[in-house]
C-alpha positions in Angstrom: 83.4 70.9 109.6 85.7 68.5 108.1 84.9 68.9 104.6 84.7 65.6 101.9 88.4 66.4 100.9 89.9 66.2 104.3 87.5 63.2 104.9 88.4 61.3 102.0 91.4 62.9 100.0 91.5 60.6 97.4 88.1 61.2 95.7 88.4 62.8 92.7 84.7 63.4 91.8 81.7 64.7 94.4 78.1 66.1 94.3 77.1 68.9 96.2 75.0 71.9 96.6 75.2 75.4 96.4 74.2 77.1 99.2 75.1 81.3 98.0 76.6 82.6 95.4 78.0 86.4 95.8 79.5 88.7 93.3 83.4 89.4 94.1 86.7 89.8 93.1 89.7 88.0 92.7 93.4 89.5 93.1 96.4 86.7 92.0 99.5 86.9 90.2 99.5 85.1 86.9 102.6 84.9 85.1 104.5 87.0 87.5 101.9 90.0 87.0 99.7 91.1 89.7 96.0 90.5 88.1 92.3 91.3 89.2 89.5 89.2 88.0 85.6 89.8 88.7 83.9 86.7 89.6 81.7 84.8 92.3 82.5 83.6 95.6 80.7 80.3 95.7 79.8 78.5 98.9 78.8 74.5 98.9 77.3 72.2 101.2 80.6 70.3 101.2 83.5 70.0 99.2 86.4 68.1 97.6 88.4 71.1 96.7 90.8 71.9 99.9 90.8 75.4 100.9 94.9 76.8 101.7 95.5 76.0 105.5 98.4 74.2 106.9 100.9 75.1 104.9 99.5 73.2 101.6 97.6 75.4 98.9 94.1 74.8 97.7 93.0 72.7 95.1 92.0 73.2 91.4 89.3 71.8 89.8 85.9 72.5 88.2 82.0 73.1 89.1 79.8 72.2 86.6 82.9 72.7 84.2 83.8 76.2 85.0 87.2 76.7 86.5 87.9 76.9 90.3 90.6 79.8 90.5 91.0 80.1 94.4 89.5 78.0 97.5 89.7 79.7 100.4 88.6 79.2 104.3 86.0 81.5 106.0 85.4 79.8 109.5 83.6 76.4 108.6 83.1 77.1 104.8 85.2 76.8 101.8 84.8 79.7 99.3 85.3 78.7 95.6 85.9 81.7 93.1 84.4 81.3 89.7 83.7 83.4 87.2 80.0 82.3 86.2 77.4 82.6 88.5 75.7 79.1 90.0 72.5 79.2 91.3 71.8 78.9 94.8 70.5 75.1 96.1 70.8 73.7 92.7 73.2 70.1 92.8 76.2 70.7 91.1 79.3 68.3 90.0 82.9 69.0 91.1 86.0 67.9 90.0 89.2 67.7 91.4 92.6 68.7 89.1 94.2 65.0 90.5 97.6 65.3 90.0 98.0 68.9 91.6 96.1 67.4 94.7 97.9 64.1 94.9 101.3 65.9 94.7 100.4 67.9 97.5 99.3 64.9 99.4 102.6 63.7 98.6 104.5 66.9 99.5 102.6 67.2 102.7 102.7 63.5 103.9 106.5 63.6 103.7 106.7 66.9 105.4 105.5 65.5 108.1 107.4 62.1 107.8 110.7 63.9 107.3 110.1 66.4 110.7 108.9 63.5 113.1 112.0 61.9 111.7 114.3 64.8 112.0 113.3 65.3 115.4 113.1 61.8 116.4 117.0 61.0 115.5 118.7 64.4 116.1 116.1 66.9 117.8 115.9 69.1 115.3 112.3 70.7 115.9 110.2 72.1 112.4 109.4 75.6 112.9 107.7 76.0 109.4 107.2 74.4 106.2 106.5 75.9 102.8 105.3 73.7 100.2 106.9 75.1 96.6 105.9 74.6 93.2 108.6 72.7 92.1 110.5 71.9 95.9 109.5 72.1 99.4 111.3 73.6 102.4 111.0 72.7 106.3 112.5 75.3 108.2 114.5 73.4 111.3 115.5 75.1 115.0 119.1 74.4 114.5 121.8 76.8 113.2 123.4 73.6 110.9 122.9 70.1 109.7 125.8 68.4 108.6 125.8 66.5 105.5 125.8 62.9 107.6 122.8 63.9 109.1 121.1 64.7 106.0 122.0 61.7 104.4 121.1 59.4 107.6 117.8 61.1 107.4 117.2 60.4 104.1 118.0 56.5 104.7 115.6 56.5 107.6 112.4 58.0 106.1 112.5 55.9 102.7 112.7 52.7 105.3 109.6 54.4 106.7 108.3 54.4 102.9 109.2 50.7 102.1 107.5 49.4 105.5 104.3 50.6 104.3 102.8 51.8 107.2 99.6 53.4 107.5 98.6 57.3 107.8 95.4 57.5 109.9 93.1 60.6 110.1 91.1 61.0 113.5 88.8 63.5 114.3 88.5 64.1 117.9 86.4 67.3 119.9 88.5 70.4 120.9 88.1 69.4 124.7 89.4 66.1 123.9 92.3 64.3 126.1 93.9 63.6 123.2 93.6 66.8 121.7 94.4 69.1 124.5 97.9 67.3 124.4 98.9 69.2 121.2 97.4 72.7 122.5 96.0 75.3 120.6 99.2 76.6 119.0 98.7 76.8 115.0 94.7 76.7 115.2 93.1 79.7 113.4 90.8 81.6 115.6 87.9 81.2 113.5 88.2 77.4 113.7 85.5 75.1 113.4 83.9 71.9 114.8 86.2 68.8 115.2 90.1 68.9 115.3 91.8 66.5 112.7 95.0 64.5 113.9 96.7 62.7 111.5 98.9 59.7 112.7 101.8 57.8 111.9 102.1 54.8 114.0 105.1 54.8 116.0 106.4 58.0 114.2 104.3 60.7 114.4 100.9 62.3 115.8 100.1 66.1 114.8 97.0 68.1 114.0 96.6 68.8 110.6 94.1 70.2 108.2 95.5 69.1 104.9 95.2 66.1 102.7 97.3 63.4 103.4 98.2 59.6 101.4 96.4 56.9 103.2 99.7 54.7 103.5 103.5 55.6 103.3 104.3 53.4 100.6 102.2 56.0 98.6 105.2 58.9 98.9 107.0 56.2 96.5 110.6 57.7 97.7 111.6 61.4 99.1 114.9 62.8 98.2 116.8 65.4 100.4 118.4 67.8 98.2 120.5 69.8 100.8 120.1 72.5 103.3 120.7 76.3 103.0 120.9 78.9 105.7 117.6 79.7 107.3 116.3 82.9 109.1 117.2 83.6 112.9 119.8 80.9 113.0 117.7 78.2 111.5 118.4 75.8 109.0 116.1 75.0 105.7 116.2 70.9 104.8 114.9 71.7 101.2 113.2 68.2 99.9 111.5 66.2 97.0 108.7 63.1 97.5 107.1 60.9 95.1 107.1 62.1 91.7 108.7 65.5 92.2 111.7 62.8 92.5 110.9 61.2 88.8 110.4 65.0 87.6 113.7 66.0 88.8 115.4 63.2 87.7 113.9 63.4 84.1 115.8 66.9 83.8 119.2 65.4 85.6 119.0 63.3 82.5 118.1 65.8 80.4 120.4 67.9 81.2 123.4 65.1 81.6 122.4 64.6 77.7 123.0 67.7 76.8 126.4 67.9 78.6 127.2 65.0 76.6 126.8 66.2 73.4 128.3 69.5 74.0 131.4 68.0 75.9 131.8 65.3 73.9 131.9 63.0 76.5 130.5 60.3 78.9 129.0 61.7 82.4 131.6 61.0 84.5 133.8 62.9 83.1 131.5 65.8 83.0 133.2 68.2 85.6 136.7 67.3 84.4 135.4 69.1 80.8 134.0 71.7 82.4 136.8 71.9 84.3 138.8 72.2 81.0 136.9 74.3 79.7 136.7 77.3 82.4 140.7 76.8 82.5 140.8 77.4 78.9 138.2 80.5 79.1 140.1 82.6 81.6 143.3 81.8 79.3 141.7 83.1 76.4 140.5 86.4 78.6 144.1 86.8 79.9 145.1 87.2 75.7 142.0 89.1 75.2 142.8 91.6 77.5 146.7 91.9 76.9 145.5 92.4 72.9 143.2 94.6 73.9 145.9 96.9 75.9 147.9 96.2 73.4 145.6 97.7 70.6 144.7 100.4 72.9 148.5 101.8 72.8 148.5 101.1 68.8 145.6 103.4 68.3 146.9 106.0 70.8 150.0 106.1 68.7 148.8 106.1 65.7 146.4 109.2 66.6 149.6 111.1 68.2 151.3 111.1 64.4 148.4 111.9 62.8 148.8 115.9 62.0 145.3 115.9 61.0 144.0 114.8 64.0 141.4 117.7 64.8 139.9 118.5 68.3 138.0 115.4 68.8 138.6 111.9 68.6 135.8 109.9 68.3 136.0 105.8 68.1 133.3 103.0 68.7 134.8 99.6 68.9 132.0 96.6 69.5 134.9 94.3 71.5 136.3 96.7 73.8 136.0 97.1 77.1 136.4 100.3 79.9 139.9 99.5 80.4 140.8 99.4 76.5 138.7 103.1 76.9 140.6 104.4 79.9 144.0 103.4 78.7 142.9 105.2 75.0 141.9 108.3 77.7 145.2 108.5 79.3 147.3 108.2 75.9 145.2 111.2 74.1 143.6 113.5 76.7 146.8 115.8 76.2 146.5 115.5 72.6 142.9 116.5 71.7 140.4 118.7 73.1 137.8 116.2 73.6 137.6 112.4 73.2 134.1 110.1 72.7 134.6 106.2 73.4 132.0 103.7 73.0 132.4 100.0 73.4 129.4 97.2 72.9 126.5 96.8 70.3 126.1 99.1 67.3 122.9 100.0 68.3 121.8 98.2 71.5 123.9 98.4 75.1 127.2 99.2 75.8 129.7 101.7 77.3 130.8 105.0 76.8 133.7 107.5 78.2 133.8 111.3 77.8 137.2 112.5 78.5 138.5 116.2 78.1 138.9 119.8 79.3 136.6 119.6 82.5 134.4 122.4 82.2 133.3 120.7 78.7 132.9 117.4 80.0 130.8 118.9 82.9 128.9 120.3 80.5 128.2 117.9 77.6 128.4 115.0 80.4 124.6 114.9 81.4 123.5 115.6 77.9 125.3 112.7 76.4 123.9 110.5 78.8 120.3 111.8 78.2 121.2 110.9 74.1 122.7 107.6 74.9 120.2 106.8 77.6 122.2 105.4 80.1 123.8 105.9 83.4 126.8 106.8 84.7 128.8 110.2 86.6 132.1 112.2 85.9 134.7 113.8 88.0 138.3 115.1 87.1 137.7 115.5 83.0 136.0 112.3 82.7 132.1 111.3 82.3 131.4 107.7 81.8 129.2 104.6 82.6 126.3 102.6 80.6 124.1 103.4 77.2 121.2 101.7 76.3 120.7 103.1 72.9 124.5 102.8 71.2 122.8 103.9 67.8 123.0 107.8 69.4 126.3 108.0 69.1 126.3 110.1 65.7 124.1 112.7 68.0 126.2 112.7 70.7 129.3 113.4 68.5 127.5 116.1 66.8 126.7 117.8 69.9 130.6 117.5 71.0 131.4 119.4 67.7 128.9 122.0 68.1 130.3 123.0 71.6 134.1 123.0 70.0 132.8 125.1 67.2 131.1 127.8 69.4 133.5 127.7 73.0 131.9 130.6 73.8 128.4 130.3 73.6 126.2 129.4 76.5 124.0 126.4 75.7 120.8 125.6 77.0 
């Protein structure tokens, strides 16, 4: 069966009747979390809401103002998941989320055009494609695609758009000669009814169940964003069609304005400005590291010259790093029995280093790690790693002092 959405992709509203309504559950992802909803699977006599298939996601919309959260295909039926029951045999009014539908039409027809031209120009065969939420990807059966080929491909597909070629849909029976030449690959095993053939005259002719524009001019424009390495010696071609190109341009312009404000220069000077900033940051980092090293040596010398330095040395420095702590440890490990050094936030996350007598560090290291809620390891008289609860430093220090006060007592 060809649904109303496949017969007339531009329909935004439709009236049908309810065939069945059965309790069901929907497992889906919301804001990155998996959730389960109770509801009903509704089958209609006909529908303008497209069930997912052919690489194209399903539509969204409303049945009698009830949101449709998912549309899937089961044999010759489209199954609509809703959260309120609908009475069988009753007529219902259906409305579609047109922005989502038209976006899918543009991307899908654009994919057909790009794939056909890529094969005719360079022999690149499309092995799969994905219609993503922000950008779409065509998997090409080739190890590499050059920048010149991408440029030529983009120019050619946009020439076809400017030629406003029609996109036609023909329904043929499975035993029709036109259907037989495509073979049966890609057809679902539970397919029912005629086969849809999508044709762009002189450019492409392929089986497809998806929704498409009626003319290439409705694609507006195609932008190829480049390629990346695919799986098994294949190449992924990334593309945008129509309104997605406009959205992409809006984001680029917003970024350009932000950079102009931050860098205090024009768009043509942004790269030069960022390069200058990066060099300045590298120089500042180099100077900062050098100063930290000098500070570590000065701190160590101060401790060495202190006659009241005691058996334990504890220090926290917000701006330090692991090298700062290790330099201190190298200089002071022979001066005191235990060193507990930390760098980073006062009560947030940071780094720690426990150094001193190997047997004491081996015993105390895991306990300090537990108090600091961190990850780390130790050997040869040093135990170091990352800490998530730097506010527990005082408890670690108390643990170390207690150990030094009762060195012969075996701790639990």
